[in-house]
C-alpha positions in Angstrom: 8.8 17.8 -4.0 11.1 16.2 -6.4 11.2 19.3 -8.6 11.6 21.6 -5.6 14.4 19.7 -4.0 16.4 19.5 -7.2 16.0 23.3 -7.6 16.7 24.2 -4.0 19.5 21.8 -3.1 22.8 23.8 -2.4 25.5 23.7 -5.0 27.5 20.5 -4.9 24.7 18.4 -3.4 23.6 15.2 -5.1 19.9 14.4 -5.1 18.4 11.0 -5.2 14.7 10.6 -6.0 13.4 7.3 -4.7 9.8 6.1 -5.6 8.1 4.7 -2.6 4.8 2.9 -1.8 3.2 1.0 1.1 1.4 -1.5 -1.1 -1.4 0.5 -2.6 -1.6 2.4 -5.8 1.8 3.0 -7.3 3.4 -0.1 -5.7 4.3 -1.6 -9.1 5.9 1.7 -10.2 8.6 1.3 -7.4 10.2 -1.6 -9.2 12.4 -1.7 -12.3 10.4 -4.3 -14.3 9.4 -5.6 -17.7 5.7 -4.8 -18.0 3.1 -7.2 -19.2 -0.7 -6.6 -19.5 -3.4 -9.1 -18.6 -7.1 -8.9 -19.5 -9.3 -9.9 -16.6 -12.5 -8.7 -14.9 -13.0 -6.0 -12.3 -14.8 -6.1 -9.0 -18.3 -6.1 -10.6 -17.3 -8.2 -13.6 -16.4 -5.5 -16.1 -13.3 -5.8 -18.3 -10.1 -4.4 -16.9 -6.4 -4.6 -17.9 -4.0 -5.4 -15.1 -0.2 -4.8 -15.2 2.3 -7.4 -14.3 5.9 -6.6 -13.7 8.7 -9.2 -14.3 12.3 -8.9 -13.1 15.3 -11.1 -12.2 16.9 -11.2 -8.8 19.6 -13.5 -7.6 18.9 -15.9 -10.5 15.2 -16.0 -9.8 12.4 -14.8 -12.1 10.1 -12.7 -9.9 6.8 -10.8 -10.5 5.1 -7.8 -8.9 1.5 -6.6 -9.3 -1.1 -4.3 -7.7 -4.5 -5.6 -6.5 -5.7 -2.0 -7.2 -5.2 -2.6 -10.9 -8.0 -5.2 -10.8 -10.2 -4.3 -7.9 -9.3 -0.7 -7.2 -11.1 2.7 -7.4 -10.3 3.2 -11.1 -12.1 0.0 -12.2 -15.8 -0.7 -12.0 -17.7 2.2 -10.4 -19.1 1.4 -7.0 -22.2 3.6 -6.8 -24.2 2.0 -3.9 -23.7 -0.1 -0.8 -25.2 -3.1 -2.5 -22.6 -2.9 -5.3 -19.8 -2.5 -2.7 -21.0 -5.6 -0.9 -21.1 -7.5 -4.2 -17.6 -6.5 -5.3 -15.4 -9.5 -5.8 -11.7 -10.2 -5.9 -12.0 -13.2 -8.4 -10.4 -11.3 -11.3 -7.0 -11.3 -9.5 -6.7 -15.0 -10.2 -5.7 -14.4 -13.8 -2.8 -12.2 -12.6 -1.3 -14.9 -10.4 -1.8 -17.5 -13.0 -0.2 -15.4 -15.8 2.8 -14.8 -13.6 3.2 -18.6 -13.1 2.8 -19.2 -16.9 5.7 -16.8 -17.5 7.9 -18.9 -15.3 7.9 -16.7 -12.2 8.7 -18.3 -8.8 7.4 -15.5 -6.6 4.7 -12.8 -7.0 4.7 -9.8 -4.6 1.2 -8.4 -4.7 0.5 -4.9 -3.5 -2.6 -5.2 -1.4 -4.1 -1.8 -1.0 -6.5 0.7 -2.6 -9.2 -1.9 -3.2 -13.0 -1.5 -3.3 -13.7 -5.0 -2.1 -14.8 -6.3 1.3 -15.3 -9.9 0.3 -12.7 -11.4 2.6 -10.8 -12.6 -0.4 -13.6 -15.1 -1.2 -13.8 -14.5 -4.9 -10.1 -15.0 -5.5 -10.0 -17.9 -3.0 -12.8 -19.8 -4.8 -11.3 -19.2 -8.3 -7.9 -20.4 -7.3 -9.3 -23.4 -5.4 -11.2 -24.4 -8.5 -8.1 -24.1 -10.6 -5.9 -26.1 -8.2 -4.7 -23.6 -5.6 -1.9 -21.0 -5.6 0.0 -21.3 -8.9 3.2 -19.9 -7.4 4.6 -18.5 -4.2 2.7 -15.3 -3.3 3.8 -12.5 -0.9 1.1 -10.0 0.1 2.5 -6.5 0.6 0.1 -4.5 2.9 -0.1 -1.0 4.4 -1.9 -2.1 7.5 -1.4 -4.9 10.1 -5.0 -5.4 11.0 -6.5 -8.8 11.8 -9.0 -10.5 9.4 -12.1 -9.3 11.3 -10.6 -5.7 11.3 -11.5 -5.5 7.5 -14.9 -4.3 8.6 -13.4 -1.1 9.8 -12.4 -0.1 6.3 -15.6 -1.1 4.5 -17.2 2.3 4.6 -14.1 3.6 2.6 -15.1 1.1 -0.1 -18.7 2.3 -0.4 -20.5 0.1 2.2 -23.1 2.0 4.2 -22.6 2.0 8.0 -26.0 0.2 8.3 -24.6 -2.7 6.3 -21.4 -3.2 8.3 -23.0 -6.0 10.3 -23.4 -7.9 7.0 -19.6 -7.5 6.3 -18.7 -8.6 9.9 -20.9 -11.7 9.6 -19.4 -12.5 6.2 -15.9 -12.3 7.6 -16.8 -14.5 10.6 -18.3 -17.2 8.3 -15.2 -17.0 6.0 -12.8 -17.4 9.0 -14.6 -20.6 9.9 -14.6 -21.8 6.3 -10.9 -21.1 5.7 -10.0 -22.9 9.0 -12.2 -25.9 8.0 -10.9 -26.2 4.4 -7.3 -25.1 4.8 -6.5 -25.6 8.5 -5.4 -21.9 8.9 -7.1 -19.5 11.3 -6.7 -16.3 9.4 -7.8 -14.2 12.4 -4.6 -15.1 14.1 -2.4 -14.3 11.2 -1.1 -10.7 11.0 -2.2 -8.4 8.1 -5.0 -10.7 6.9 -7.6 -7.8 7.2 -5.8 -5.8 4.5 -7.6 -5.0 1.2 -11.0 -5.9 2.6 -9.8 -9.3 3.8 -8.2 -10.2 0.4 -5.0 -11.1 2.2 -6.9 -13.5 4.5 -8.1 -15.5 1.5 -4.6 -15.7 0.1 -3.0 -16.6 3.4 -5.5 -19.4 3.8 -4.2 -20.8 0.5 -0.5 -20.6 1.7 0.6 -17.0 0.9 2.6 -14.9 3.2 2.0 -11.3 4.3 4.6 -8.6 4.8 4.8 -4.8 5.2 4.2 -3.1 1.8 6.7 -0.4 2.7 9.3 -3.0 3.6 8.9 -4.7 0.3 9.1 -1.4 -1.6 12.2 -0.3 0.5 13.9 -3.5 -0.3 13.1 -3.2 -4.0 14.6 0.4 -4.2 17.5 -0.3 -1.7 16.2 2.7 0.2 18.3 2.2 3.3 21.5 1.9 1.3 20.7 4.9 -0.9 19.9 7.1 2.1 22.8 6.0 4.3 24.8 9.2 3.7 22.0 11.7 3.2 21.9 15.0 4.9 18.2 15.6 4.3 15.4 13.2 3.6 12.0 14.4 2.5 8.8 12.3 2.3 5.1 12.8 2.8 1.5 11.7 2.3 -2.0 13.3 1.8 -3.1 13.0 5.4 -1.0 11.8 8.4 -3.2 10.2 11.0 -3.1 7.3 13.5 -3.3 4.7 10.6 -0.1 6.2 9.2 1.7 4.9 12.3 0.7 1.3 11.3 3.0 1.1 8.4 2.4 3.8 5.8 5.3 5.2 3.8 5.9 8.2 6.1 6.4 6.2 9.3 8.2 3.5 7.4 10.8 5.9 6.1 11.2 7.4 9.6 11.6 3.9 11.3 14.0 2.6 8.6 16.3 5.6 8.7 16.1 6.3 12.4 17.2 9.5 14.2 20.7 10.7 13.5 22.1 14.1 14.4 23.8 14.4 10.9 20.5 13.8 9.0 17.3 15.7 9.0 13.9 14.1 8.1 11.0 16.2 6.9 7.5 14.7 6.6 5.3 17.1 4.6 1.6 16.2 4.6 -1.5 17.8 3.3 -3.1 17.5 6.7 -2.0 16.1 10.0 -4.4 14.7 12.6 -3.5 16.3 16.0 -3.9 12.9 17.7 -1.1 11.5 15.6 1.5 14.2 16.4 2.4 13.1 19.9 3.0 9.4 19.2 5.0 10.3 16.0 7.1 12.8 17.9 7.7 10.4 20.8 8.9 7.8 18.2 11.0 10.3 16.2 11.8 13.4 18.2 14.2 14.9 15.7 11.9 14.5 12.6 9.8 17.5 11.5 6.1 16.7 10.7 4.5 19.5 8.7 0.9 20.1 7.9 0.4 22.1 4.7 -3.1 23.0 5.8 -1.8 24.4 9.0 1.2 26.2 7.5 -0.5 27.7 4.4 -4.2 27.4 5.1 -6.7 24.8 3.7 -7.5 26.8 0.5 -3.9 27.5 -0.5 -2.7 24.0 0.3 -5.3 22.6 -2.1 -5.1 25.3 -4.8 -1.3 25.4 -5.0 0.0 22.1 -3.6 3.2 22.1 -5.7 4.0 25.6 -4.5 3.4 24.8 -0.9 5.6 21.6 -1.1 8.2 23.6 -2.9 8.3 26.2 -0.1 8.7 23.5 2.5 11.5 21.8 0.7 13.3 25.0 -0.1 13.2 26.0 3.6 14.5 22.6 4.7 17.4 22.8 2.2 18.2 26.3 3.5 18.2 25.2 7.1 20.6 22.3 6.6 23.0 23.9 4.2 
């Protein structure tokens, strides 16, 4: 899309390419930071290297990291339901502790793209053993689900449907434990079910939870940069009902609003028909495009760049 919009923009237009994330993979790449690397362990105990970004803002030393670096799909391979149930968030403790040792006051942790469903227990127990949260932590999430809602994402992380009851029982036990040990009912706190309940374990220790998109938009000054835009283009792999909970696409639409002088195009690989009406009701002037529907499933996969380029070129032509 970036290549296409630069090529297709009418003469005299200025183009601004803004990296964006909702808290999952790529969250760290949104920020202009000094990168550090931390050796820790992945969800099954294997060695991984996590990135930690450091930056200054308003006189404060801040940090940003991705949980997916430590317990994401690119770390230890999850090849069975038993391994998925065993996957632990404990390795993330080193990331938080390293940020504190570097003098950071606040760490924003992108909480998405994980393979864990441990309710944050591994990280919780490691941090408790080491004295608690070493600095202020802000969890940036792409969903607002309650703690018990983490069970609904467990199959995406490799848990067999037959084992979901085990995950639900684990989460119920942890809710009671967090309440008993920390005095916080994580079920009543928003977003605690994100990242397999990882956010719940951190919130129990005193962390806060915010929209991952909002954190990314703040870091890139998206609203300010798009204030005078004639055309805004964004997209995601598949737009469905979960997209409406706070993914990048709906976040961009909500932040920018509907203005006669600005057009918003949301180009997605596929679009769930059930999500079209609620999106259109919320943003009647935005254009939601399915590449599968417009170009066919085979073409949209075989030539994704070409399909996106055609969509962007058409949008530029229509607004010029």
